[in-house]
N, C-alpha and C positions, 0 to 999 in steps of 0.2 A: 529326531528330536534333540533340543538342546537341553544339556544337564543342567542341574541346578548350579548357581554360584557357589563357589566355596566360601565357607565362612573363615574369619579371621582368626579364631583363637582356639587351635586344635593342639591336642596331644596325640602323639603316637606311642601307644602303650604297649611295648614289647612284653612278651610272655613266653620265651624259649626256656621251657622248665623240663629238666630231666626226669625220665621215668623212675628214677632211685629216690626221688624226694616224696615223702608222704605229705599227707594233710593238705592236699591242694585246694584251695578255696575255702579252708574251715573257719577263717577270720572274716568271710564275705558279709558285708552289712550294708544292705540297701541305703539306709538313712545317712550312715558315714560317708558312702560312695556320692551320694547326691550333694550332700552338705560341703564335701571337699571340693567337688567340681565347681559348685556355684561360687564358693568363697574364692576360688582362684580364677574366676571369670572364663572357664573354659566352656566353648560352645560346640565342641565337636571332639569325639576321642575315638581312635582306630582301636578296635579290639580283635582278639584273635579267634580265628577258626581253627588253624593249624600252625604249629611252630616249626622251626628249623628241626628239632628232634623228630619231626613227623607224627606228633601227637595232636589229637583234637581236643577240644575244650568245650564239647557238646556231645551228646550221643550221635553215633555215626554208623551206617551201615557199608559205608565205603572204606574209611580208614581205620584208625586205631584210636580210640578216646584215651586220655592219660589213665593210666591204671589206677591212681590214686584220687582221681576226681569222682565224686559220687552224686553230682548233680549237673545241670545244664548250666555252666557257669556264663557262656555267652548269651544265652536267652536272659539270665537275670541281668546282665551288664546292659543288654539292648533296652529291656523293659525300664529299668530304672532311670536309664538317659532319656528315653522318649517322655517320661512323665515331667521332666524338667526342661524340655525342648534343647537337648544335647543331641546333636547327630552322631551316628555311629557307622563309619566305614568298616568293612571286615577285612582282616588280614588272613592271607594263606601264604605260606612258604612255598615257593614254585621250584626253585633251583636246588634246594637242600631238602633232605629228608632221611634221616638216620634211621628212622624204623623201617621203612620199606627196603632199605639196603640190606636188612638182616634176612629178608626171605629172597630179594632179588638183587644181590650184589652184582650181577651183570648188568645192571641198569646204569651202574656208575659210570662217568666219564673215564676214559683212559687217554692218557696222552701218548705221544709218539713213541716213547720209551717203554709203554705198557704199565706205568704206575697210574695212581689215581690223578684224574685231571682236577682242576679247581684247587691248586696247592694254595691259593689265596685264602681259602677257608680254613687254614691250618691243619690239615689233615693229609700229611704225605706219606706216613707209614701207619701200619696197624696199631702201633704203640703210641702214637700221639693223639692227644684229645683234640676233637674239632668235628666239623660237619662234613657230610659226604655230597659231593656234587653230582646231581644226576644228569644223564644225556637227554635231551629233547628228542633225539631220533628213535629212543627206545619205546616200548610200550608203557614206560612211565608216563609218557604225555597223556595217553588214555586215562591212566588211573588219576592223574592230577585233574583232568577235565571232569571227571565223575565227582571228585571232591569239590570242585567249584560248584558244579551243577546241584549238588546235595546243599551246599551252604546257601545258594541263592533261593533254593527251594524252601529250605528250613526258616530262613530269615529273610523273607521278601522286603521287609521294611529297612533293610541295611540301606545305608546312604552311600554305597560304594564298595568296589572289591579292590584291595591293595595286593598285588602280586609281587613277591620279592625275589631278588637274586637272579634277575633275567640276564643271563650269560651263557654262551656256549663256546667252549673252548675248542680246539683242534682235535676233535676227539677221534680215537681209532678204536672204539669198541665193536663189537660184531655187527651192530646195526649200521654204524657209520662205514665200515669197511665195505658191506654190501651195497650201500647207497653210493658210495663213491664209485665201485665197480659198475653200478648200473648207469651212472650218470658219465662215465667215460673219464673219471677224474683218478689221478695218480697219488696214492696216500704218502709217497715217497716225497712229494713236493709241497712245500709249506703253503704255497698259494691255493694249491688244490685242496688241502685241508681246510684252509680259511674259507674256500668257497663252499665247501660241505657244511661247516659250521654256520655260514651265514643263511644257507637254505634252511637248516634245521631250526634255526632261530625264527626264520619268517613262518614255518610250520607252527612253532609254538605259539607266536603272536596271533595268527589266525584262528586257531583251535582254541585257546583259553578265552580270547575276547569273545568268540562266539558262545562259550559255555557260560561265561558272566551274564549273557543278555538272554538266555533262554526263557527267562520269566518277564524281564522287561528290557525292552530295547533301549530305553534310556539309562540304564544302570550304569553309572560312572565307573570307569575302570582306569586304573593307574599300574603301569608295569615298572618296577623299579631296578634299575641297573646301577645305581650309585651315582650316576651322572647322566645328564642328558647329552646324548652323544650329538655332535654337530656335523659328523660325517655321514649320517644315514637318516636324512630328513624323511624318507619314505616310511620309516617305522613309527612316526607320529600320528599317522592315521589311526593306530590302534589306541591311542591315549584320549581320554575324555578331558584330561587336565594333566599338569605336571607338579611333580613335588621334587624341590631341588634339595637333596640331601648334601648338607654342608655344616658339618660340626667343627668349629674354628679350633677347638682344643683338641680334636681328634686326628689332627695332622693336615686337616684342610687349610687352616689359618684363615684370618679375618678378610683376605682378599679374594678368596674363593667364590663366596656367595655372590659379590657384585658381578665377578666375570660370567658366572652362570646365569644370573638374573638378565645380564645385557643381552644374552642369546635369548632367553626364554620369552621375554617381553616382545619379542618380534615374530613369534610363530603362530600367534593367533589362537592361544589356549590360555584358560585361566590357569594361575600358577600360585603354589605356596613355597615358602622356605621351609627346610626342616633342620633345625638345630637339635641340640640335646642338653638336658639338665646336668649330664655328667661332666665331672672334672676332665676326665680323658676322652672315652668314646663309648659306643653301644656295649651294653651287657655289663656295665660297671656298677655293681650294687654299692650302695653307700658312698658313691661319688657325687660331689656336688660342686658346681661352679659358683662363683660370687654372684649374688643377686644382681649387682650393676652390670655383670657380663650380660646375663640374659635380658635385662633392660635394653642395653645397647643392641644386642642381636635381634630382638623383635622389632626395634626401631628402624634398624638397617633394612629388614625385610619389608617393611610397609614404605620405606623411602625408595626402594627399588622395585616398587609396584607389586610386591608379593603379599599374599596372606601369610600367616604364621602357624608352623607346627614345632612343638617342643617334644622331643623324645624323652620318654621314662621307661622303666622296667618294672612290670608289678611283681611284687614279692609272692612266692608260691602260696602263701596263705591268703591272697586276694586281697590285701590290705593297700590302699594308697598311701604312700609315705607323707607324713605331714610336713616335714621340712621341705620336701620336694615341692608341694603344692603352695606352701608359702612363698617359696621362691618364684615359682611360675605365676603366682597371683600378683606379686609386686610388678612384673611386667605386663600381665594381660590386663590388670585394672588400669594402667596407664595407657595401654593400646586401646582399650575401649572408648576412652575419651577422644581419641585422634581418629576414630574409624570414619566419621563423616567427611574428612579431608582426603581419605585414602580409597575411597569406594568409587568405582566407574571411571578411573583415570586412565589417561593415555600418556605414555613418556615422551618428553621432548628431548631431541637429540640433534646435536650439530654434526657429530662424526660418527661415521660407521667404520668398524675394522672389519674387513673381510676375512673371515676365519681361516688360518691356515690349516686348522684341523678339517674344516668342511672341505676344503680345496685338496688336501694331501693325504687325509687319513689320520688317525690317532696315532701319535708317536711322542717320544720325548722331544724332538726338534719342533714339531707343530704345536705342542702344548706350551713350550717355552715363548715361541713367538707370539702367541694369542695372550699368554698371561703377562708377558712383558709389556705388550701393548696396552692392556687393561690397566696395569698398574701405573704406567706413566700418565695415562689420561685420568685415573682417579686420583693420583697425586698432584696433578695439573688442574683439578676441578672443572674438569671438561664434561659436558654432557654427551654421552656416547652410547652406541648399541654395538653389539657383536653379531654380524648377520653371516649367512651363506649367500651364493650367486643368485638365488631365487628372490632376494629382497628388491625392493623398490629403491634403486639407488638414488633416484630423484628426490627423495625424502630427506637427503643429508646435503650439507654444504661441503663436506670433505670425506673423502675415503682413504683409509689408511690400509696398505697391503703389507703386512709384516714378514720381511726377511726372506721368505722362500716360496712366493707364489708366482709360478709361471703363467705366461699369458698365452692361452689358446685361442682360436678364432671366435668361438662365441663370447668368451670373456671380453676378447678385444672389442668386439661389436658393442658390447653393453656398455664398456667403460668409455668408448668414444662417445656414445650417446651422452653419457653423463658429463663428460667434458665440454661438449658441444653446447649443453644446456647451463654451463657456467660453473660446473662443479669442480672441485680441487682434488687433486691426488697426491698422497705421500707414498713413496716407495722406499725400501731398504733393503740393503744385501743383495740377495739373488732376486728379489721380487721386481717384476716388470720386464725380465727377460722374456723374449718369445720361447715358448715350449720348444725344446729341443735344439735351441740354438744358442750362440754367445752373442746375441745382439738384442738391444731393448726394442720394445714394441713402439716406443715412441721416441720423438726427438727431445732428448733431455736437455739440449744445449751443452752437450759435453760428448768427448770422444770416450770409447769404452774399449779397455785393453784386457778384460778377463779379471780372474781372482788374483790378489796378491800372493807371492809365494810365502810371506812372512806372517807369522802367528805367534804371539801378539804383535801388533805394531802400535804406533803412537798417533794421536790425534790432538790437533790444536785448532779448535773452532775459529771462525772469523770473529773479530769483534763485534759485538751485539748478538751472538748466538754461543757464547760462552759463559758459564758462571763467573760472577765478580772476583771469586777467590783464585782463579789461575790466569797465568801469563805464559806458562810453558806446556810442552806437549804432556798429554795424559795417556797412560797405557789403555790399550784397548784389546780385551781378551777375546779376539776374534778376528779372523782374516777379513781384511776390506776388498772391495773391489775397485779395480784401477780405472778412475775417470780423469780426465783433463778438461775443465771447464773451457767452452768457446763462447757461445753467445749466451750462456747462462751464468748466474750470479754464483760465485764459489762461496761455499760454506766453511771454509777453512782448509788446513794443509794436514796430509799424512806425512808422518816421519817414519822411516824404516829403521828397524834395529840394526845393528852391525851383522848379525846373522842369527839364524834360528837356534835354539837351545839343543844340543844333541850331545853325545857322548864324546864326539871328536873335539867340539869346542862349545865352551859355555862361560857364563860370567855370573859371579855372585850366587844368591840362592834361588832365584825365580827364573829370570829372563834377561835378556842382553839389553843394554840401555840403547837408547836412540842416537842415530847419527846427527850431528849438529846442524845440517843443512836438509831442508825439506826434500821429500822424494820427488817432487814434480807432480804428484797426483793429490787431487782434491778430496776433501773429506765429505763433500756434497755439493749438491747444486740446486738452485731455483730457476726455474725457466718458465714464465708464464703461470699456467694453473697447475703445473707440476713441480714437485720437489723430490728429490732423491738423496738419501744418506747411503753412503758407500759401506759402512759397517752394518751388520745385522744388530741394530741397535736394540731392538726389542728382546731378543734373545739374551743379548749381553746383560741388559738390565735386570731380566728374570734370574740369571745365575750370579750376577755379581753385584747389582745394585749401585752401578757405577753412576755418580750423580752428574758427571760431565756428559755422558749419553744422554741422561734423561733430559737434561737443561737444553741441550742441542735439539732434541726432538720437540720439546714444547716450545722453544723459540721459534722454530721453524713452522709449527703449527699456527702459533700467533700470527706469524707473517702471512700465512695463507688465508686464515679466517678474518683478519683485521677487526673492523668494527662490527662485523656481522656475527661474532661471537655472543651467543646468548647471554650466559652468566659470567661476570668477573666478580672475584671476592679476595679478600686478605686473609682468609682462613689458612691455618697450617697445613703442611702436606699431609698430615695424618687425617685431616678432616675429610669428610664426603659431602658432596652436592648433587641432588638430583632435582629435577623440574618435571612435574606432571600438569596436565590440563584436564579439567572437569568442565566439560563443554555444557552439560544442562545447568549447572551452577554458574556458568560465565565467569570461571576463575582460573588461575593458574596456581598450582601448590608447590612451593619451594620447600624441599627438605634440606637442613644442615644437620650433620652428624659429627660428634667427636668424642674419642675415648683414648686414653693413653694405653697402648698395649705393649705388653712386656713378656720376655721369653724367660721360661723358667723350666726346671727339670732338666734332665739329660739322659743319656743312654747308657745303661750300666749291664754289664753281662749277668751279674748275679740276680738282676731283676727281670731278665728276659724281656718278653713283650710288655711287661707291665711298667716299664719305665719309658719315658719319651720326652723330646724337647716340645714343651707346651706354650703356645702363645695364649696369654690369659689377660682379662680386663678386671680389675679390682677397684681403682681409683676413678671416679669421675670428675674431672677438674673442670671448672666453669671457664668459658672463653668470653672475652669483654670486648667491646667496640668493634663488632665485626661489620665491615663495610661491604655492601652488595650493589652491583650495578647490573641491571637486567635491560636487555634489547628485546621488545615486544611488539610483534605485529599488530596486536589489537591494543588499543590505548588502555593504560591503567589508571583507575580513578583513585584507588585507595589500596594500602597494605595493612593487613593485621596479623599480629602474633596469634597464633592458634595452639591448643584450644583455649588460650587466655581470653581471647577477643579483645586485646588491646591494639588500639590504632598506632601505627607507625608514621612518623612524618616522612613523606616522600619529596624528592627534587626530580623534576624533568630537565634534562639536558642533552641536546643534540641526538634526539631519538631513543634515549636510554631514561630509565627510572633508577634513581639512587636512593639508598636509605641506610641506616645504621641500626644494628641490633645491640642494644645495650650490653646484654650478656645472656648466655644460655648454658645449660649443663646437659650433655649427652645428646639431646635431640631437640630440635626447634623447627616447627612448621611456619612458613610464612605464606598467607593467602594474598594473592594478588588479583583484586577484584577489577574485572574488565568494565570499561565505561558503557 
């Protein structure tokens, strides 16, 4: 059965409440609850069955009800919401449960050193505050499944089950050690411990998903692990939808959600974004971000094809905080007006980034390649998706393989078909090398001599591929690969330093200057439908933000796409552009977003984890005279600003329509009505 579509305006209401706090729910008031949600235009709210402390917020025969809760709070919340047509997914903490570890400490994860696993949950010693990570190989999994079964039985009208902290470390508890022995795995080997953890995780997914559906086979289920993994697509079969956790001020930053959505938009599941009302991150009582920040974040979620969820945390006395819901209401009331142009849409993309994480597994290196590629395309206002190799490559004009993707026979065959159909391919760094060899999978129009011995080295892009502000070599913090253009078009020259910086010889504060003459190696090459950049440009951009690398990549992409590029605009690099199609309405929906982001705060020892570098939005500055050019396969009859309903004059020129948006603030939708 197909689950119900997600609603647009959800709240994720945390309620992780210590057993040492009294008066739980004593200020609960049905009328105030309902009026607060309605005024804030909330149409769905996730409420708690069980929290990280391991306490239930309703009577339970399986777990432990909060000792200072005197009534069925979850029942009150659900009934109050149903009266005003607000949906209620139900939350259970799965990976953390401090209550059960008091009676069964042996069910906790143990790392290879014998200490508690899940150090990410801030509980590495008995004297530190924090939550306890449970192992899914222990009898805890059976206990958790009984809790889930009880929740769906007590609350059959729940609109879904949200299971949190779905993670399994390289556990060496008694159960994991026995299981590794049974499977012939060696716990002394990291790869075998990882294999055991993966099997335990699969066991968790199968058992808990089945428990969620014992009363209703269509019960929506979401397993939250903080990020949608691109390396393990098989686990998506257990998700009814996706919730993309991404709190910009909590360390994620404002470019994380577009990257996450670029992948989620192509896996065939409904999805929502999850930000927070907090100034910092989860669990912050009395923390408020500026209303303009939440307005931008919610607009960005819909612009990238998602529904919205805003994280909040309920006070122990059961009251919804007035300031919080006034802030949420500003964003959600605006969002309600734009929903007709955000419903039932499909994203349009010229470019697909083949995910390094999907190809090579999650690591710092693969994350940098993916993130750098996404940031460059975002800042270049390209329409793009982030995909794994199961995607239909033929749906895109250009494929980008960022920095470290080796080519096996299966991938080679898929990419050969894509190229034969007229597709374009951009490679960088070690991408494009045949797996296990030092040779490229295709003729790039260049000779290859392996990786440069110098790092950093220097780059001078060819005229037409460099920023207007440089004429001399630019430092590149990452070793290039040695190529010499033959039949391909050179994209510039590499300059070597006099020597690498070591104790034996160094120069100045950072690195050695470049030699006056070029090395004889090229910075990249274009050869027919193929282009190659000798540096790992996307990783370099992720770590250093080097504008020369970004401009080189964007100019190469423009050369490959030519006039087939769907959208061109004069927006500043901090603005974002997306395009979706609404087939039943015969229209395309263009989103333009802009907000000025600033970095504030800092790391201070005396404040420990309560200090951070925070990316914030406060001021929403208008942009004026925004020119847009769109290449559309379907003829466009007219364009309107939405939700204003104002007609925009359009000009048709050489297969493109052009128009100018006089001004907008934060978010503007343009509906392109097909003839």
